[in-house]
C-alpha positions as CSV (number, residue, x, y, z in Angstrom):
1,M,39.7,23.1,-92.8
2,N,37.1,21.2,-94.7
3,F,33.6,21.5,-93.1
4,T,30.5,19.9,-94.5
5,Y,27.1,21.5,-94.5
6,P,25.8,19.4,-91.6
7,D,28.9,20.5,-89.6
8,V,27.7,24.1,-89.9
9,A,24.0,23.6,-89.7
10,K,24.2,21.6,-86.5
11,M,26.0,24.5,-84.8
12,I,22.9,26.7,-85.2
13,D,20.1,27.2,-82.6
14,H,17.5,29.0,-84.7
15,S,16.3,31.8,-82.5
16,L,12.6,32.7,-82.4
17,L,12.6,34.9,-79.2
18,N,11.7,38.4,-80.5
19,P,8.5,39.3,-78.5
20,T,6.9,40.8,-81.6
21,L,7.0,37.6,-83.6
22,T,3.4,36.5,-84.6
23,Q,2.1,33.0,-84.3
24,Q,2.4,32.6,-88.1
25,E,6.1,33.8,-88.0
26,L,6.8,31.2,-85.3
27,E,5.2,28.5,-87.5
28,D,7.3,29.7,-90.4
29,G,10.4,29.8,-88.3
30,I,10.0,26.2,-87.2
31,Q,9.5,25.1,-90.8
32,L,12.6,27.0,-91.8
33,A,14.6,25.2,-89.1
34,L,13.4,21.8,-90.3
35,A,14.2,22.7,-93.9
36,Y,17.8,23.7,-93.0
37,D,18.2,20.8,-90.5
38,V,19.7,23.0,-87.8
39,A,20.6,21.9,-84.2
40,S,17.6,23.3,-82.5
41,V,14.8,25.8,-82.4
42,C,14.9,28.2,-79.4
43,I,11.4,29.5,-79.1
44,M,9.3,31.6,-76.7
45,P,8.1,29.2,-74.0
46,Y,4.4,29.6,-74.7
47,Y,4.9,28.0,-78.1
48,L,7.3,25.3,-77.1
49,K,4.7,22.5,-77.0
50,R,3.6,23.2,-80.6
51,C,7.3,23.5,-81.6
52,A,8.2,20.2,-80.1
53,D,5.2,18.5,-81.8
54,L,6.3,19.9,-85.2
55,L,9.9,18.8,-84.6
56,R,9.1,15.3,-83.4
57,G,10.8,12.7,-85.6
58,S,13.4,15.1,-86.9
59,D,17.0,15.7,-85.8
60,V,16.1,19.3,-84.8
61,R,15.7,19.7,-81.0
62,A,13.1,21.8,-79.3
63,S,14.5,24.4,-76.9
64,A,13.2,27.4,-74.9
65,T,14.4,30.0,-72.5
66,I,14.2,30.1,-68.7
67,G,14.3,33.3,-66.6
68,F,14.6,35.2,-69.9
69,P,15.9,37.8,-70.6
70,H,17.1,39.3,-67.3
71,G,17.5,36.3,-65.0
72,G,15.7,38.1,-62.1
73,H,13.0,35.4,-61.5
74,T,13.1,33.6,-58.2
75,T,14.8,30.2,-58.3
76,A,11.4,28.6,-57.6
77,I,9.9,30.3,-60.7
78,K,12.9,29.2,-62.9
79,V,12.4,25.6,-61.7
80,A,8.7,25.8,-62.4
81,E,9.5,27.2,-65.9
82,A,11.9,24.4,-66.5
83,R,9.4,21.7,-65.4
84,Q,6.8,23.2,-67.7
85,A,9.2,23.4,-70.6
86,L,10.3,19.8,-70.1
87,A,6.7,18.7,-69.9
88,D,6.0,20.5,-73.2
89,G,8.8,18.6,-74.9
90,G,11.8,20.9,-74.3
91,E,15.1,19.1,-74.9
92,E,17.5,22.0,-74.3
93,L,16.8,24.9,-71.9
94,D,18.6,28.3,-72.1
95,V,18.7,29.7,-68.6
96,V,19.7,33.2,-67.7
97,V,21.8,33.6,-64.5
98,N,20.6,36.1,-61.9
99,I,22.6,39.0,-63.2
100,S,22.0,41.2,-60.1
101,Q,23.3,38.5,-57.8
102,V,26.4,37.9,-60.0
103,L,27.1,41.6,-59.9
104,S,26.6,41.6,-56.1
105,G,29.1,38.8,-55.6
106,R,26.4,36.5,-54.1
107,W,28.0,33.3,-55.4
108,D,26.2,30.9,-53.1
109,Y,22.9,32.2,-54.4
110,V,24.1,32.1,-58.0
111,T,25.4,28.6,-57.6
112,A,22.1,27.3,-56.0
113,D,20.1,29.0,-58.7
114,I,22.0,27.4,-61.5
115,R,22.1,24.0,-59.8
116,A,18.4,23.9,-59.2
117,V,17.5,24.3,-62.8
118,T,20.3,22.1,-64.0
119,E,19.3,19.2,-61.7
120,V,15.6,19.3,-62.8
121,T,16.7,19.4,-66.4
122,H,19.3,16.6,-66.2
123,D,16.9,14.5,-64.1
124,A,14.6,14.6,-67.1
125,G,17.5,13.5,-69.4
126,Q,17.7,16.9,-71.2
127,K,20.4,19.6,-71.5
128,V,20.9,23.1,-70.1
129,K,22.7,26.1,-71.4
130,I,23.6,28.8,-68.9
131,I,23.5,32.4,-70.2
132,F,26.0,34.8,-68.6
133,E,25.1,38.2,-70.3
134,N,28.7,39.0,-70.5
135,C,28.2,42.6,-71.6
136,Y,27.4,43.5,-68.0
137,L,30.2,41.5,-66.3
138,N,33.9,41.8,-65.8
139,D,36.4,39.0,-66.5
140,D,36.6,37.8,-62.9
141,Q,32.8,37.4,-62.8
142,K,32.8,35.5,-66.1
143,I,35.6,33.2,-64.9
144,M,33.7,32.5,-61.6
145,L,30.6,31.6,-63.6
146,C,32.6,29.2,-65.8
147,Q,34.0,27.5,-62.6
148,I,30.5,27.2,-61.0
149,C,29.0,25.8,-64.2
150,G,31.9,23.4,-64.5
151,E,31.4,22.1,-61.0
152,I,27.7,21.7,-61.5
153,G,28.2,20.0,-64.9
154,V,26.0,22.2,-67.2
155,D,26.1,21.3,-70.9
156,W,26.9,24.8,-72.3
157,V,27.9,28.2,-71.1
158,K,26.5,30.9,-73.3
159,T,27.6,34.5,-73.8
160,S,24.5,36.5,-74.1
161,T,20.7,36.6,-74.5
162,G,21.0,38.7,-77.6
163,Y,18.9,41.4,-75.8
164,G,21.6,43.0,-73.7
165,S,24.0,45.8,-74.8
166,G,26.4,43.5,-76.5
167,G,26.8,40.0,-77.9
168,A,29.5,37.4,-78.4
169,T,33.1,38.7,-78.6
170,D,36.2,36.8,-79.4
171,A,37.7,37.7,-76.1
172,D,34.8,36.4,-74.1
173,L,34.6,33.2,-76.2
174,K,38.3,32.5,-75.6
175,L,38.0,33.2,-71.9
176,M,34.9,31.0,-71.5
177,R,36.6,28.1,-73.4
178,A,39.8,28.5,-71.4
179,N,38.0,28.5,-68.1
180,S,35.5,25.7,-68.7
181,P,36.1,22.0,-68.4
182,A,36.3,20.0,-71.6
183,G,32.9,18.6,-70.9
184,V,31.2,22.0,-70.9
185,Q,30.6,23.4,-74.4
186,V,30.4,27.1,-75.3
187,K,27.6,28.8,-77.1
188,A,27.9,32.2,-78.8
189,A,24.8,34.4,-79.0
190,G,24.5,37.9,-80.4
191,G,26.3,39.1,-83.5
192,V,26.6,35.7,-85.4
193,R,25.1,36.9,-88.6
194,T,27.3,35.4,-91.4
195,L,28.9,32.1,-92.3
196,D,32.3,33.6,-91.9
197,R,31.5,34.7,-88.4
198,L,30.1,31.3,-87.5
199,L,33.3,29.7,-88.8
200,D,35.4,32.2,-86.8
201,V,33.6,31.3,-83.5
202,R,33.9,27.6,-84.3
203,A,37.7,28.1,-84.5
204,L,37.6,29.5,-81.0
205,G,35.9,26.3,-79.7
206,V,32.3,27.2,-80.0
207,T,29.9,24.3,-80.7
208,R,26.6,26.2,-80.9
209,A,25.5,29.7,-81.9
210,G,22.2,31.4,-81.7
211,A,21.1,32.9,-85.0
212,T,18.2,34.7,-86.5
213,R,19.8,35.0,-90.0
214,T,19.9,31.2,-90.3
215,A,18.7,31.1,-93.9
216,A,21.3,33.5,-95.2
217,I,24.1,31.7,-93.3
218,L,23.1,28.3,-94.4
219,D,22.4,29.3,-98.0
220,E,26.0,30.5,-98.2
221,A,27.2,27.3,-96.5
222,R,25.4,25.2,-99.1
223,A,27.1,27.2,-101.9
224,R,30.6,27.1,-100.4
225,L,31.0,23.9,-98.4
226,Q,31.3,20.3,-99.5
227,G,28.7,17.8,-98.3
């Protein structure tokens, strides 16, 4: 398979979510994302407006997290977070499901929670990724989430926050792709640290991956890939 550099770069959401990152590190991270022309910068919500301002006019999208990292916010707070992020220039929102309610089998609550944030995001013409945090779930729960997300029409289903006890596994990526409609994309997060791993998950049907080691991955891509 012959991939070009843009094919690979536009898979990466450059992650700037570590709570210890300083303002200067956030600034540097945004510039790195611009230099490597990735798909998006996923940044802490408080810095999203500045991020969107810096990305304006580029092909790199501004994104932020909602209900991060544990998903336990009330639906009203998640919606308020989404509205703020959209007002600040957010183009893609990474939303954590209510993990407690998933584990409790409260599927009506889970569905309403996902739907509320998806609707406000789609009404603004922007996109939503729903984070499952698969390390805490069994396969039946993951499949149910895929079905719910498919019915609602989310843009991506995503494996993990990167802050749970595990990240993206091949088994989970295959399961999510197999149980999601064609119109719902799959994002891998947690453990995508090399070009080879990025290409491996791409082969499983992944279109986006969260990464902190963006420079190392894409430096290797420039050296190895045509275009």
